[in-house]
Structure formats: C-alpha cells, structure tokens
C-alpha positions in Angstrom: -35.2 -17.0 -29.4 -35.4 -13.3 -29.6 -33.2 -10.5 -28.8 -34.3 -8.4 -25.7 -32.2 -4.9 -25.7 -33.8 -4.1 -23.0 -32.7 -7.3 -21.0 -29.3 -6.9 -22.2 -29.2 -3.4 -20.9 -30.4 -3.9 -17.5 -27.9 -6.9 -17.4 -25.0 -4.2 -17.7 -26.3 -1.9 -14.9 -24.2 -1.4 -12.1 -25.2 -4.1 -9.3 -27.3 -6.2 -11.7 -27.8 -9.9 -10.9 -25.2 -10.4 -13.4 -22.7 -8.2 -12.1 -22.8 -10.9 -8.8 -22.4 -13.8 -11.0 -19.6 -12.3 -12.4 -18.1 -11.7 -8.9 -18.5 -15.0 -8.0 -16.8 -16.3 -11.2 -13.9 -14.0 -10.4 -13.6 -14.9 -6.6 -13.6 -18.6 -8.2 -10.5 -17.7 -10.6 -9.2 -15.5 -7.7 -8.9 -18.8 -5.5 -7.8 -21.2 -8.0 -5.1 -18.7 -9.5 -3.8 -17.4 -6.0 -2.1 -20.5 -5.5 1.0 -19.0 -7.3 1.1 -16.3 -4.2 1.4 -19.1 -1.5 3.0 -22.0 -2.8 6.5 -21.6 -2.2 6.3 -20.9 1.0 4.9 -24.0 2.0 7.6 -25.4 -0.4 10.8 -23.6 1.0 11.9 -26.4 3.7 11.6 -29.4 0.9 13.3 -27.0 -1.6 15.8 -26.2 0.5 16.6 -29.6 1.7 16.4 -31.2 -2.2 18.5 -28.2 -3.8 21.0 -27.7 -0.7 20.9 -23.9 -0.3 20.5 -21.9 2.5 17.4 -20.3 3.7 17.7 -16.6 1.9 18.1 -19.0 -1.5 15.7 -21.0 -0.6 13.3 -18.3 -0.3 14.5 -16.8 -4.0 11.9 -18.6 -6.1 9.1 -16.5 -3.9 11.0 -13.4 -4.9 10.8 -14.3 -8.5 7.6 -14.9 -8.3 6.7 -11.5 -7.0 8.5 -9.6 -9.5 6.8 -11.4 -12.1 3.6 -10.7 -10.6 4.5 -7.3 -10.1 5.6 -6.8 -13.9 2.5 -9.5 -15.1 0.0 -7.3 -13.1 0.8 -3.9 -15.0 0.9 -5.9 -18.4 -2.7 -7.4 -17.8 -4.2 -4.3 -16.5 -3.2 -2.7 -19.6 -4.5 -5.8 -21.7 -7.6 -5.8 -19.7 -8.2 -2.3 -19.6 -7.7 -2.2 -24.0 -9.3 -5.7 -24.7 -11.6 -6.8 -21.5 -10.8 -9.3 -18.9 -10.8 -12.5 -21.1 -7.5 -12.1 -22.5 -5.5 -12.0 -19.6 -7.5 -14.7 -17.9 -6.8 -16.8 -21.0 -3.1 -15.8 -20.7 -2.6 -16.1 -17.4 -4.5 -19.4 -17.1 -2.0 -21.0 -19.7 1.3 -19.5 -17.7 0.4 -20.2 -14.5 -0.4 -24.0 -15.4 2.5 -24.2 -17.9 4.8 -22.6 -14.9 4.1 -25.1 -12.5 4.4 -28.4 -14.8 8.0 -26.6 -16.1 9.0 -26.3 -12.5 8.4 -29.9 -11.6 10.8 -30.8 -13.8 13.7 -28.2 -12.7 17.3 -29.8 -12.3 18.1 -26.6 -9.8 16.9 -24.1 -8.1 17.4 -21.4 -10.5 15.2 -23.5 -13.2 12.6 -23.7 -10.2 12.9 -20.2 -9.9 13.1 -19.1 -13.2 10.1 -20.9 -14.0 8.0 -19.3 -10.9 9.0 -15.9 -12.2 8.7 -16.1 -15.7 5.1 -17.8 -15.7 3.7 -19.0 -12.4 4.3 -15.2 -11.6 2.7 -13.9 -14.6 -0.1 -16.0 -14.5 -1.4 -15.7 -11.0 -1.0 -11.9 -12.2 -3.9 -12.4 -14.1 -6.2 -13.5 -11.2 -5.8 -10.2 -8.6 -5.5 -6.9 -9.7 -7.3 -7.1 -13.0 -10.2 -8.9 -11.1 -10.4 -5.9 -9.2 -10.4 -3.5 -11.4 -12.7 -5.1 -13.4 -15.4 -5.6 -11.1 -15.3 -2.0 -9.8 -16.4 -1.5 -13.1 -19.9 -3.2 -12.6 -20.9 -1.6 -9.0 -21.1 1.8 -7.7 -23.2 1.8 -4.2 -21.5 -1.4 -3.0 -18.4 -1.1 -4.8 -15.8 -0.8 -1.7 -17.5 -4.6 -0.7 -17.4 -6.3 -4.0 -14.1 -5.1 -4.6 -13.2 -6.3 -1.5 -14.9 -9.9 -2.0 -12.8 -10.1 -5.1 -9.9 -9.7 -3.3 -10.6 -12.1 -0.8 -9.7 -14.8 -3.8 -6.2 -14.7 -2.9 -6.8 -15.2 0.6 -9.3 -17.9 0.1 -6.4 -19.5 -2.2 -4.3 -18.6 0.9 -6.4 -21.1 3.1 -6.9 -23.8 1.1 -3.8 -24.1 -0.7 -1.3 -24.5 2.3 -2.6 -27.5 4.0 -3.6 -28.9 0.4 -0.3 -28.6 -1.1 1.9 -29.6 2.0 -0.2 -32.8 2.4 0.8 -34.0 -1.2 4.4 -32.8 -0.9 4.6 -34.8 2.3 3.2 -37.7 0.0 3.7 -37.8 -3.3 7.3 -35.3 -3.0 7.1 -31.4 -4.2 7.6 -32.4 -7.8 4.3 -34.3 -8.2 2.8 -31.9 -6.3 3.9 -28.9 -8.7 3.1 -30.7 -11.5 -0.3 -32.0 -10.5 -1.5 -28.2 -9.5 -0.1 -27.3 -13.3 -3.1 -29.4 -14.5 -5.7 -28.5 -12.5 -5.2 -24.9 -13.1 -5.4 -25.1 -17.1 -8.6 -27.8 -16.6 -10.5 -25.1 -14.1 -9.9 -21.9 -15.1 -10.4 -21.9 -18.6 -13.8 -22.8 -18.4 -14.6 -20.2 -16.3 -13.0 -17.4 -17.8 -15.6 -17.7 -20.8 -18.2 -16.2 -18.5 -16.1 -13.0 -18.6 -17.1 -12.6 -22.3 -19.9 -10.1 -21.3 -17.8 -6.6 -21.5 -20.1 -3.8 -19.6 -22.1 -1.8 -22.3 -19.6 1.6 -23.1 -22.3 3.8 -22.6 -23.6 3.1 -19.5 -20.0 2.0 -18.4 -18.5 6.0 -19.3 -21.5 7.8 -17.9 -21.5 6.1 -14.7 -17.9 5.9 -14.3 -17.4 9.9 -15.1 -20.2 10.7 -12.5 -18.3 8.2 -10.4 -14.9 10.2 -11.0 -16.1 13.8 -11.0 -17.8 13.3 -7.9 -14.8 12.5 -5.9 -12.2 14.8 -3.9 -8.9 15.9 -4.7 -5.8 14.9 -2.5 -3.9 18.3 -3.7 -1.2 16.9 -5.8 -0.6 15.1 -9.3 -1.8 11.7 -10.6 1.9 10.9 -11.2 2.9 12.6 -7.4 0.1 10.3 -6.1 0.7 7.4 -7.9 4.1 7.7 -6.8 3.4 8.4 -3.4 0.8 5.1 -3.3 3.9 3.0 -4.9 6.2 4.0 -1.8 3.5 3.0 0.7 2.7 -0.5 -1.4 6.4 -1.5 -0.9 6.3 -0.2 2.9 3.3 -2.3 4.0 3.9 -5.5 1.9 7.9 -5.9 3.4 6.0 -5.8 6.7 3.3 -8.0 5.7 5.7 -10.7 3.8 7.8 -11.6 7.5 4.7 -13.9 9.1 3.2 -14.7 5.5 6.6 -16.0 3.9 8.4 -17.5 6.8 5.9 -18.6 9.4 6.2 -22.0 8.0 9.9 -22.2 8.4 9.6 -20.4 11.7 7.8 -23.1 12.8 10.1 -25.7 11.7 13.5 -23.8 13.7 11.1 -23.0 17.0 10.6 -27.1 17.0 6.8 -27.1 16.0 7.1 -28.7 12.5 6.7 -26.9 9.2 3.0 -28.6 8.9 2.1 -26.5 12.0 3.6 -23.6 10.2 1.4 -24.3 7.1 -1.7 -24.5 9.4 -0.7 -21.2 11.0 -0.3 -19.9 7.1 -3.8 -21.0 6.5 -5.8 -19.8 9.4 -3.7 -16.3 8.9 -5.5 -16.6 5.6 -8.6 -18.0 6.8 -9.3 -14.8 8.8 -7.7 -12.1 6.3 -10.6 -13.0 4.4 -12.9 -11.6 7.1 -10.6 -8.8 7.0 -11.0 -7.9 3.6 -14.9 -8.5 3.0 -15.2 -6.5 6.4 -12.9 -3.6 5.1 -15.0 -3.4 2.2 -18.0 -2.1 4.1 -15.6 0.5 5.8 -14.4 1.4 2.5 -17.8 2.4 1.5 -18.3 4.6 4.5 -15.1 6.3 5.0 -12.9 5.5 1.9 -9.9 4.0 1.0 -7.6 6.0 2.4 -9.1 5.6 5.7 -9.2 2.1 5.4 -5.6 2.3 4.2 -4.5 4.2 8.1 -6.7 1.9 9.7 -5.3 -1.3 8.1 -1.4 0.1 9.1 -2.2 0.4 12.2 -3.8 -2.4 12.9 -1.1 -5.2 11.0 1.8 -2.9 13.0 0.2 -4.1 16.4 0.6 -7.4 15.6 3.9 -7.3 14.2 4.7 -6.2 18.1 2.8 -9.3 18.8 4.9 -11.9 16.9 8.1 -10.2 18.6 7.2 -10.9 22.0 5.4 -14.0 22.1 6.5 -17.3 20.0 4.9 -20.2 21.5 2.8 -22.4 19.5 -0.4 -21.5 21.0 0.7 -17.9 21.0 1.5 -18.0 17.2 -1.8 -20.0 16.5 -3.7 -16.7 18.1 -1.3 -14.1 16.7 -1.5 -15.5 12.9 -5.3 -15.2 13.3 -5.0 -11.8 14.6 -2.5 -11.0 12.0 -4.7 -12.1 9.1 -7.7 -10.2 10.9 -5.8 -6.8 10.9 -4.3 -6.8 7.4 -6.0 -8.1 5.0 -7.9 -4.6 3.8 -5.0 -3.2 3.3 -4.2 -4.3 -0.5 -7.7 -3.8 -1.5 -7.9 -0.2 0.2 -5.3 0.5 -2.8 -8.0 -0.1 -5.6 -10.4 1.9 -3.7 -8.5 4.9 -3.3 -7.7 4.3 -7.5 -10.9 4.5 -8.3 -11.7 7.2 -5.5 -8.9 9.7 -7.2 -8.1 8.3 -11.0 -10.0 8.1 -14.1 -11.9 5.2 -14.4 -10.4 4.2 -18.2 -6.9 4.1 -16.1 -8.1 1.7 -13.4 -6.1 -1.4 -14.3 -3.4 0.4 -15.3 -2.8 2.6 -12.7 -3.9 -0.5 -9.6 -1.3 -2.7 -11.7 1.7 -0.2 -10.9 0.4 0.3 -7.4 0.1 -3.4 -6.5 3.3 -4.2 -8.3 5.1 -2.0 -5.7 2.8 -4.1 -3.2 4.4 -7.3 -4.8 8.0 -5.5 -5.0 7.4 -5.2 -1.4 6.6 -8.9 -0.8 9.5 -10.0 -2.8 11.6 -7.9 -1.3 10.4 -9.0 2.9 10.7 -12.0 1.6 14.3 -12.4 0.5 15.2 -9.5 3.1 13.7 -11.9 6.3 15.6 -14.7 5.1 18.7 -12.2 5.1 18.4 -11.2 8.0 18.2 -14.8 9.4 20.8 -16.0 7.9 23.1 -12.8 9.5 21.7 -13.1 13.1 20.4 -17.1 13.4 17.1 -15.8 14.5 13.6 -14.3 13.1 13.9 -11.3 15.9 15.4 -8.9 13.7 13.7 -10.0 10.7 10.3 -8.7 12.6 11.9 -5.6 13.9 12.6 -4.9 10.1 9.0 -5.2 9.7 8.0 -2.9 12.1 10.0 -0.6 10.6 8.7 -0.6 7.3 5.4 -0.7 8.5 5.6 2.7 10.1 6.6 3.8 7.1 3.3 2.7 5.5 1.2 4.1 8.5 2.6 7.9 8.3 2.2 8.0 4.6 -1.6 7.1 4.8 -1.8 9.6 7.9 -0.3 12.4 5.7 -3.0 11.2 2.7 -5.6 11.8 5.6 -4.5 15.1 6.3 -4.2 16.4 3.0 -6.3 20.0 2.1 -9.4 18.9 0.0 -9.5 15.5 1.2 -12.7 13.8 1.2 -13.3 11.4 4.2 -16.3 10.7 2.5 -16.8 8.9 -0.6 -19.1 10.6 -3.5 
C-alpha cells in the first residue's frame, strides 16, 4: 500500500476523524486509570477495621495518593511535552497496576499508603492532566468540549468503579480486590496506549497553536503570577470538593445508612459530574475558562451549604447528584485557562502544576475533614470548613474575571 501524504496531513488537522478517535481512546484510558482517584474512599471503612486505626489515619492513603498524583502530574506533563503522550501512558499503566498489586499484600497501613502514594498516585496521574493537554492540541473550535469530554474519563471512573469495588471488597475482601484491579489495569491500558503512537504534525501544530495563543487576551499580570494564583485557586476549590467525595461513604456509615449507600451516592455524584463536565465544555467554548470557573465555584458552594442543612438518606442522594452536577466543570476549566493564557509548548507542564495544586487541595481536604471529624465527632464542622475554602476560590475567580484587559469571549 502506497503512502499518502495528503491523507496523513488531513488526519493531523484539528477536529479530524482521527482527532475524535484519539479522544475516545483517551476517555477509555481516563476511565480505567481514574480508579486510582476513587478506590481509597470506597475501601476506607474496611481499611480502618482491618488495620485498627482512626478515621484520619485511614484517610492517609488517600492523602498520599493525591500527593503522588500531584507530583506525578507535573512529571508526566513534562514527559508528554517533550516525547508525546505514549511514554507517560505506558509508565502510568505499569506504575498503577504494580501499585494495586503491592498494596494488596501490605502488612500495615503505612505499606498500603506508600504503595498508593509512590505507585498508584503517580500512575493514575498519567491518565488525567497529560491527556487533557494532549487532546487540546487536536482541537481548536471545539477545544472546550474536547477537553471536557477527556476530563470526564475520571468521573466515568468514579461512576463505574465505586460500586464494583464495593462489591468485590464485600465478597472477596479488599486485598483480593486490589490485586485484581492491578492486573486489570495493566492488561487493558497498555494495548490502548499504543493507539497514541501518532504525534501531531509539527507544522500544523505550531502554526495553529501560535494563532490560537496570539489571539488571547491578557490578564495584566506575569505568567508566573497567574500560575501562582491559579494554584491557590486550585487548592481552595479542591479542599472544598474533597469533603463529600472522600467522606461520603464513611458519613453514610456514621448516619446508619451503611457504606453501600455511601458508595452509591459517590457513584451518583460522579455520574452527574460527567454531565457537568461535558456541559462545562460547551459553556467554556462560549464564555472562556475564567467565566466557567466562576460559575462552577458558585454552584459547588451552594451544594455544600445543602449538605450542611440536610442529612436524610433521600436528601443525601439528591444533594450528591446536585453536587456532581454543579462542580464537575471546575477542574477542566483550569485546562481551558492554561490554553487561553499560556504558550501551547508549555501546556502539559503548566496544566500539571495547576492540577498538582488541585490534588494538594484534595489531599489536604481529605485529611482535614477526617481530622475535624475526630476532633468534633461530627462532619458538620468539616462541611463548614469546606464552604470557607470554596469562598476563597470564588473570590479568586471573580477577581480574575474583572481584571483589566480580560477577554470574556475566547478568540
């Protein structure tokens, strides 16, 4: 078969059929690899009982997972910027699978936590930020929706995996469930990764990217100042976000509804988060990343207030659905902001730094909520703490939106 350079060039164009196929493959990778973000909240009651520790200590593996995810995201972003997405995905699949297998044989909580921090967290980081940065180079007019769909992979993971893991933990034990998860990740992610062999044609990439970047507005501050401010915003929004996402299973157990109901609420929350992420993509294509961040932050704060007011089982199902629907677009909005206000060559690294901050927020929020519970014997103060952090995020988004030179409409 003869090589057709015109066909190859067409496949490297933005919004090409290959770009959409690549997006589908990346959503699959995000759905499988995203299990690393959601397995510890489901296993938390079993870990607390098996290792004989308090609630804050049992949340430690989640904290270390998020820290590993945070630093891993920057490393994987740099690798993707330099070598393309294939290398970080292969490293991530092997790291993620190995981490679950090792954690299944852990003799104590610290071994389990270190396996999650050093292997699971780093491995799963390859299936989030680097994928969003990669797919942003393959779309121009529909970049917002493409990035949002790609980001939805982590929430597809959060919808699918909690009830599955809860079933296997309750029937086969958490150790068997983790070992099986590790084997599954390696067996499925590596074949999909090799669909990422093709890299974008440099001439098309840099010409389109240069036009895209040069048309953006200025926020009237240095790139590093904007980077730092986005990182603070990322910490704040995700400390607030972590309260329901990390502790809803344990919260339902304390209320007498049982951990299975909590796992269902987490799954429902993340299912509606998928709707939120896709919808936020359409919104971002129209009002830009900063406006989308402001909207998502305001809605997330309102849902946290509802958690503070109602704790009936039906109410918690409804509020969990609303929480997912309201906050799912927050993190993808950072990816759009990065592409609007930073050079495209820096996309993977810049986004990795912002996502590192959001994951520090998740890690801090997961631990802090458990610590507040241990101090007060209730999650009410923990919800109030989350609302306070959310107000900080809302203030930053509002300030950015009113900066001189700010363009509401993407170029």
